[in-house]
N, C-alpha and C positions, 0 to 999 in steps of 0.2 A: 504494498498500499504506499510505504514511503517513498518506495522508488518511482512509482506511478506518480506521487502527486510531485515529485522532485520534476519527472521527467515534462510533466503538464507546466509546471512554471516555468521551465526552461523552454518549452514551446512557445508560451504565451509571452515570455520575453523578446525571443525570434521574433517573434510575428509584429509585435509594436516596434521592434528596432529597425524590422523592415520596412514597416509602416512610416517610421519618421524618416527615413531615406528616400521613399518613394515621393513622399509628399515634398521634401526636400529639393529634389530632381525635378519635379513638376512644376515647384516656383520657379526655380534656376531657370529653367527653360523658357517660362512664360514671362519672367524678369528680364533676362537677355535677349530674347530672341533668338534661340540658339540654334536653331533651325535656318537661320540666315550664314551661319557661320562656317568658314574653312579652317578645319583645326591646324591645317600645315601652315596657316598665315595668323603671326600673332595678333591678340585683340588689339595691343598697343602697339604702334610702331614710331614711338617721339619721347624723347627724353629719359629719364630714369629707365624706362623698360628696355633702350636699348644697351644700357649699360648693364642691366640684369640678363639680358639674351647674351651680350658677351660674355659674362661668366659664365653661363649655363653652356654654352656652345664650347667654350674654352674647357671645361670641365668634362664634356662629352668625347672631346679630341684629343686630349692632352692627359686625362687620369684626374684631374682635381682644379680646382679655378686658381689658385694661389700663381701660376706658371703659366703663362702663355707665350708659345713662341712664334704664334703667327700674328701678334700685333706688338706695336712700338718698337718695331725694328729700326735700326739693326740689332739692337741687343734684345731686343722683346719685354715683354711686361711682367714684374714681378710685383703682385697686389701685397705684398708684405706691410707695407705703410698706411694701408686702411685696414684695419682691423676688425673683425667679426665674428660672432660666435652664433652661427646659422649652421653647422654642420649637419643637423636633422634634416634640414630642408634640402640641402645639397644631394645627402645621402640618400632621400627619397626621390629626388628629380633625378639621379644617376640611375637609379631602380626603373623608373618610369621610361628612360630613354632606352634603355635595354631594349624595348619592344618597338622602339622605334626613334631611329638614332637624328631625328629632327628638333633643333631647340627650339622652334616654335611650337610644334607638336608638344614636348617634353613641359613647355611653361604653361600652355593652354590647360593639359590634361590637369597638371599639379594645382592651377588655381581654380580650376571646376571641383577639383577633388576637397578642396578645403572647406566647402560648403557642407558636403555631407560629413566631413571628418568633425566638424565643428559640432553640425547637429549630433552626432552620436556621442561625442563627448561630453556636450551639455546634456542630454538625455539622461547618461549615465551618472552622472553629478546630481541630478536633480532626484533620480531614482535612489542614491546612495542616501538621500533626507528625506526619504521616505513621500515623496510626491507622489501622485498616484499617474499613471502612464500618462491619461490624455491632458492633464497638466504639464505634465514633463514634456512631452511632446510639442505642446503648443509653444512652451516657455523655451524650450532649444532649438526651434523654429525661429521664433522671432529675436531671438539671440544669435542665431547665424546669420540671418539677413538686416544686419544692423546696417544703417549706411555707410559706416565706415569699412564696411567688407569691401564694397562695391567702389567706393572713392579711394580707396588705396589701390585697390585693383592691382594687374600687373606692371603698374608704375612703381608700387612698392610691394611687392610681392610676398616679403617674408611679415612684413606689417600683416598684410591680408591674410596671413597664415597664424590664426589667434587660436587654433584648435587646442591647445595645451595649457590655456588660461581656465578653463573651468575645471580640470583637474588639480591646478596649483592652488585654486582657491579651496577646492576641497579638503587639500592637505592643511592648509593654512586654517581652515574651520576646524578640521580634527585636533589641531593645537588647544584652541578653545574648549570645545564640545566633548571629546571624549572623556570617558569616567577616568581612565588612567592617562597618565602623559604618556607621549610617545616616546619609545626608546626605555622605558623603564616599567618594571612591574614591583605592584606589591607583595612583600613577602612575611612572613611571622604573623599572620592573623592580619594583615591590613596596616602594621606599624611601620616597616621600612621598604624603601623602595631600592631595588638594585636593577642595574643597567641590562635591558633586555631588549631584543631586536626581533620582535614580533613579525610575523607574515606581512600585517600591517605598514610596521616600520620600514620593511624591504620595499612595498609598495611607494612609501613616499620617498625613500631615497632614489629609487626609480625615475620616479615623477620629478623629481628636484636635477637629477642630471639631464635628462631629457629637456625639462626648461630652459636648463643652462645652455643647452644647443640648440634652441628655438628662439634666439636673437638677445642683445644685450638688455634693450629696453624692458623688455617683459621680465626677464630674470630679475634685474636691478629692481623693479617694482614689486616683485615677489619678495626680495627680499626685505623691502621696506614694510610691508604686509606682515609678513613673518615676525620682525621686531615688535611692531604695534600690537599684534594678537598676543606675543608672547609675553608683553608687559602686561596687558590687561588680564590676561589669564592667569598669570601669577600674583596679579591684586586680587582680583575677582575670587581666586579659589583658594588663593593664599598656598599656593603651590610654586616654589622657585622650579621644580624641575620642569613646568613647562615654558619656561623662559630659555631653559638648557636646551630643552629639546628645539624651542624654535631658534635659536643660536648655531645648533647642531646643523640644522636646515639650509640656516643661512651659510654657513661654513660650506658646505656640498655644494651649492649652487655656485657659491664664490669660486673655488676649487674648479668645477666644472666648466665655467667662465673663462677661468684662465687657462684650463688645459684646452680649450678651442682655441685660445688665441696664443699660444704657446709659439707656434711657427714664428707670428707677427713679433713678440717677445722676442725670441731668440735673435732672429734679424735687426731687430732696433739693438740690441745690445751688442751684436758684431759690427754694425753698420753705423749707428749713431742715429739717432731721432731726426725723424724728417720734419722740419717745422713748417712747411709749406702744404702738407697735406691734411685734411680733418681737423683743421685747429678750430676749435668752439671756443665762444667766449662767454663768460658769466651772464652777462646781460641778455644773450641769446635766450637764456631761458624765459625772459619778461615775453620778447617777442613771440616764441613759440609756446607760451604759456595756456592753461586751461581756462575758460571763461564760463562761469556757471549759465549765463544768457544761452551759449552755445548748445550748452547740454538739452537746456529745455524747449529752446526754440526749432521751428521745423527745419526740416533739411531744405537746403536750397533748390528752388526749381520744383516746389512742392506740388502734388497735384492738383490741389485747391488751390485756384486763384488768388483767393485773400491772403493766405497762408505763405505762398510764394511770394506776394507784394511785400507781406511784412518782414519776412526773412531778407529779401532784395533791400528794403532801405536799410536794414542794419547793417549788411554786408558793405553798403555803399558809405555809411556814414560812420562807422564805428572804427577806433584804431585798431591796430594788429590782427586783421583777420586774414589768415593764411591757412595752413593746413589743420590749424584747428577748429575749421569750417566741419569737418570730419566728424566731429565730435556727437552730434544730436543724437539724443536717445530716442525718438521716437514717442508718441504718446504714451504708450505701454510702459516704456521703459522711464518716462518721466513721472509717472504715478508711483511707479517704484521707489525712484530717487527721491520724489515727495516724501512717501513713508520713511523712508529711512531716516530723512534730515528730522521728522515731527518725531520718530520714536522716541527720541530718549527726553523730549519735553514730557511726551505723555506718561515717561514712567517716571519721571521726577514728581508729576503731578498725581498719578494715580500707584495705588498699591496691588491693585488687582492685576490680574493677566489676562486678555481676552484670547490669548493662544492657550496650546496646552505647554508644558514646561520646556518639551525639547524644541519647538518651533520658537518660542520667545527667548530660549536661549540664542539659537540660530540668528533671529531679527537682531537680538542684542549685536552679538559679534557683528554682524553685516554692517550695521549700524557705525560702527567702530572703525571698521575697515572705509567705509563711505567717508565719511568725515576725514580719516587720514589722507585719505585720497585727495580730498578738495585741499586739505591744509596743505600739503607737497606740492600737488599739481597745477594750483591757481596762480594766476599771476599777481605776481607779489607776496608768493606764499614761501613755506620752507625750503621750497626747492632752490628758489634763489640765492636763501642763505647757503644751503649746501654749495650750489654753484660755485659761489664767491668764495667760501672757506676751505671746501674740499676740492673737488673736480668741477669743470665746466664741461666733462665730455657727454653727459646725459643733460640736452638742450631740450628738445622737444617734449615737454612735460603733455602737452594736450593728448600724447598717448597713451596716458592712464586712463582717459576715457572709457578705453576697452572693459578696463576692469570696473569700472563703476557699471557701466551698462550690464555685466554680469550680476554684481550685487543687486542692482536695482530689479532686475528680472526674477531673480531667483527669489527674492525675499517677497515681490508682487505674488507670484504662485502660491508661496507659503502662505501668505492670506490668504488666496481663494482655495487651498486645499483645507485650511480650517473652517470656512464657510462650506465647502463641500462634504467633508467630515460631520459637521454640527445639525448643518441643515436638509442636504439631500439622502435622505433615508427609503426613500421611496425611488420605483422606477421611474416614477413620473418625473420627479424631482432631477435625480439623476440625469435624463435623457435632456431637460432643460439647460443643466449644467453642461453638457455637452454641446447644445445647441450655441451658448450664451461663449464657451471656449472657441467653436468654430468662425463665431463672429467677431472675437476677439482676434484669432489668426488672420482673419482675412481685412479686417480694418488695418492691423500692426502692419502686415505686409504692405500695402497700400499706402498707408502713412509714411514707412521707412525706406521706400522704393520711389522711384520715378523714371518718365522716357528717357532721362539724359541719362541713365545706365547703360541703355541701349547704344552701343559703340557706332562709330561712322564704319560698321564692316566693308563696306564697298568702297569708300574713299580708302581705306588702310589697305585693301586688297590692289586696288589699282596701283597706289604707291609703291605697295611693296614689288609688286609684279614689273612694274617698270624697274626698279633698281636692280631686282634678279636679272632680267634680260640684259641689261647695260654691263652688270658682273660677268655674266655669261659669255658676253663678248669680249672682253678685257680678258678673260680665261683662255680663249680661243688664239688671242693675238698674242701671247707672251708663252714661254716654257713653265712649266709646272714649277711650282715653288719659288717663282720669281717673286722679288719684292718692289710694292709698289709705295711710293711717296706722296703722302696727301696732302694736300694745300687748301686754306691756309694752315699756319700751325696753330695750333690749339690745345693748352695744356690741359693735362689730365691728372686726377678727376676734378669734378666740380669746379667749372669754369661758367662765368656768365653768357649769354649769347652773343655771338659775333655776327653782328648786323642781321640777316634773317635766317643765319644758321642757328639752331637750338643746340644746347650741350648734347653730347656723345651721337650728333649726326655721321659724323665721320665712322662711327661704328658701322653703318649699314654696310662698306663696302666689305667688311670682315663676314658679317652675318650673312652675305649669301656666297660666300666665297669657300671651295671645297679645296682648291689647289695653291693658293696666292700666301703671300705675306705681305702685311699692311703696317705702315710707321704709326698711326694714330694710337695712341693707348700706352705712351710711354709714361712712368711714374714721374711727376713734377716732383723737383727735389734730387732727383738722382740723375746719373751722367747720362743716360739716354735723353732726357729732357734738354739737358744742357748743349748736347750735341744738336739735335733739332734746332735750339733756339740759334746758336751760332750758324748752322747751314743755310737757314731760310734766313737770316739777316744778311746774306751777301747779295749781290747783283745776281740777278737770274743768270746770267751765262757763266759765274762761279759756282753758284748754286748747283746748276745742273752737271759740271764738272766734277764737283764733287759727290754728288749722288752717283755719277758713272762711278766714278772709284769706289764709292763704296757696295758697288754691285748693284742698283735699283736698274728696274727695267721699264719703268713708267712712272707717269704723274698722275693722279687723281683729283680733278680739281672741282670742289664745290663752289659754284659762282654764288649760292647765297651768303657765304662767309666774306664778299668784299664789296663797298659800298658802290662798286660801278659793274656788279654783278661778273667781275671777273673778266671783262673786257679787257683790259690793258695786260694783264697775266696772260689771258688767252693768246693775243698778239704776240707777245713777248715769246711764249713757248713755242706759237707755230713758227714764228722765223728761225730762233736759233737752233730748235731741232727738226724744220726743215720739214715738218709734216703737218697733216690735218687733223685734229681730235676725233675719236669717237664720240658722240654725244647721244645722251639719254634721250628716250621717248618725250620724257618732259622737259627736255632742253636746258635742266639744272646741273646736271653733272656731265664731266667731260674726262675723257682720257687721253693723253700724249702717250704714244709709244717712243721708247728710248733706243731699242734695239740698236736701230740704222747708226744712231749718235754715238753709241757706246762703240760700236766696232769702228766707227769712224776716227774715233778720240785714240783708241787703242793700237791703231796703227802708228800713231804718234812717239810711242815707247816700244822701248823692249819689253821683253817678259820680264826683267830683272826690274827695270825701272817700273813697271806696272804695279809689280807685287810690292815694292817700296811705296809706293803713292798711294796704294792702297793700305798698307798700313798705318801708313801716315795720317791718312783721312779717319780709318775706321778706329784708329786705336790713340788719339790723341792723348797728352797728359792731362789729369784731370786735378785740379788744384783745390783745397777746401780750405779756408781759413777760419780756426774756431778755437777753444778757449777765450782767452781775452779779447781777440781781434773783434773789431767795428765793421759795417760795413764799407763798401768802397765809396768815396766821396770826391769831388772835384770834377775834370775833365778829362776827356780821352788823352790829351797832352799834357795836363797838370794834374795828379790824383794822387790822394793819401789813404790811408787804413790805418786808424787809430788802434790803440792796444791800452792793456793794462800793463801790470808787472810781468806777466806771463800770456804766451800764447804759443799755437802751433799751426803751422801749415801743412799739410797733409799732400805729399803729390803722388798719385796714384798712375801708376802706368799699366794698362791692361795689354798691353802687347807682349808677345812672348819674345821681343828682342830689347834689347839695353839701348838707353837712349841718352845720347851725350847733348848735354845743353851748357849754355852760359846763364847765370842767373844775375839779374842785375837789379839793384834798388838804392834810395837813398834813405839813412836812417836820421831821425829827429827826436828830439825831445823839447819841453816848452822852456827849457833855461838855459842860460849861456855857460853855467858850469859844464863840465865834463861828467859822463857817468858813464859806466860799464853795460856793456849790451854781449851777453853770452849766446851764441848759435850751439845748439848740440843736436848731431843726428848721427845715424850711420853713415851718413852721406860727405859729413863735411862739420867741421868743430871750428869756431873762430870766437875771439874776445876782442873787440871792438871799443874804440872810445867814441861817443857819440854826444852833440848838444845840439842846441836850436840852430846851430848853422848848417846842420847836416853833415854827415859820413857815407861817402860814395861806397857800395861795397859790389864787387864785380866777382865772380867765380864759377868755374868751369868744374863740372862735375857730371856723375854719372848715374843714370837712372834705372837700375836692373828693374825686371818686372815686377810687379805687385805695390803696396801701397806701403811709403815712406814718411816719417813723421818729423819735421823739423821743427825743435823746440827753441822758443826765445824766451830770454829774462833779461830784463832791465832795471837796474837798482837806481835808478832817477826818481826824485818825488814827483808826486801826483801833480800835472798839471792844474792850476787855478782857472776854473771855468764853471761859476757860478750857476747859469743859467743849463748847464749839461749835466745830467744825473750819471753819465757815464764814467767809470774810473780810468783817466787818460794819463798813460804814462809817455808812452815813445810811438811815433808812426813810421810806417813804412810808404815810404814814396816812389811813384813813379816805376813800380815793379814791373819787370820786363824779363821774358825769357827768350834766347834767340839761338840760333846755331844755323847753320849752313843751309840746310835743308827746309828753312823757312816753317818749322817743326811747328803743329798745330798743339795749343793750348787752351784748354777750356778752364775756366774757373769760375766759381761760385761767389757771388758779389754778398 
């Protein structure tokens, strides 16, 4: 009999989960009009979705996303300077790509899969807190179809993948609600506790590790909520073990995030921090903070014209409207949100409990979490203080809204569950309750979605196929594995639009390519970016010469990146290369074949000379001024670089050959009295006397392959400069490197 009951229970559970998934899929098909979709073409083909596409395609082709030898040429792209903790998403997409190795198909499938995954996850958690299947299904679907899910979309694919949030919230609530604290067990008649890893504790550990691999933001917010609920449970239950359990889970998440970022941290340790990439500033937490008004206002472009106009007025007139516009809870979520806000006031004014004790305790804990989310995430809240005092890396605090949404929805449906249990005792009332839930679902989905979520599939397809045809023509005109240089030069990542060309547009060439290598996508702040800056700053004829020496076979030009739509550059390239370009069907993109030009240029050199020129161009010396050195000042003819008492010059020779150079510079202090300057390195060692008149220094040295550090120390007093906060001791003036071969040298300023 027990086995039969268990089997019936499992069958019932399976039926309801299947029903949840089916309803989810039907709503998704209707909202996005998926019958119009070509799954081999990305839903979005602009902005951050191109960046995501490059990462996914690189992972499919090269094993993982951190290193891509098909972009950022001639050195390739290393993503180590752009840390993330999204291994879960990459692994799942990698598995999806095994069935069809198309980046667009894999991204589309994964994005669509996040909807049923979220529905299942939320339904599971609702059921864990004894909410009936009908209520759980409706609540899970409303959480799945938050405006946030659609508005993030494939542009912010990993933010739209929030299916782990219900599970981590379940863990957080267990800290507060469980009779025994996690990781501990009462012994000796309930008088003492000992460390105990129960099956539930192992579930918590696994969920925390998975959360740590599902994005830094969601993991960070989870740690905040764990700390808050741990302190609250410690006070309310008079049990410090609950706080200890919360801290253990925080440590697990933290170590999980660090583990995800280990390759990035190791790379930074070995190569130094890249100050030009992903820099976040404390006051950005104000700009991208949470607004209560945006939680409660309808979504932009609401189906009801009056509500749409109301939101439009707000968006047009209110300050700091940006990605936080995605935070709307919808009318159902807003009711739950207001319930949580009002709950503490009710508890203070009344001793009676309108719920049963378990539901009341859950709403207590949810109201604490909701309030803490508001206090931390809102503009001017504690998140700003954290950013100022501790770290500014977590800046977009509005993203905490997806947690608030779950708090709000599960609290509202726990209240509905109370009404259901108390009043719906007959078949008639139960049927009415099911009808009401159906109405809530329909109203909620209509309220939380609109026609703007139906993407311009046809326009995207036309643009995508235009670029695909263009790149196919390029591939048929050059050898397999050829390198293509892309113009205009655009720093990567996170660069403002260049005229009509938006950020990451240059990745479109790579996204359609199967056999070519592309220049765009080299990490700014690293050698490849400096190389591209130097090459593109040359006159067009000299630029083409160096690109030829470097091994490039063609020029890809996006006319949208020029104020004159690329007319002058097109004319120069056509004249110098003596060829007409391949032009895309929409007239935006042009390709200039360099094969004949390269052949003609190579005929002017012997094989030995050509190899020498190639080595010279591809492997210049890279100079980095660090330690106490400041940025370069002055003009090209007369320049200087101030330093504190200590500084370093790192000379990196990436070539396999030793280079012989002449170092030439002038050292100065701020005073007429002489001071000592000590230069120490494996390359050279000198001690010279310097003062404000300047002391010239010329030295012929050999630079073997690899990086070499030249250390400077000066015992001069600090220069008096009351309006300059820097510690100024000596300066390096008119630094030059010379040799007979006009050696190329690239230096960071």
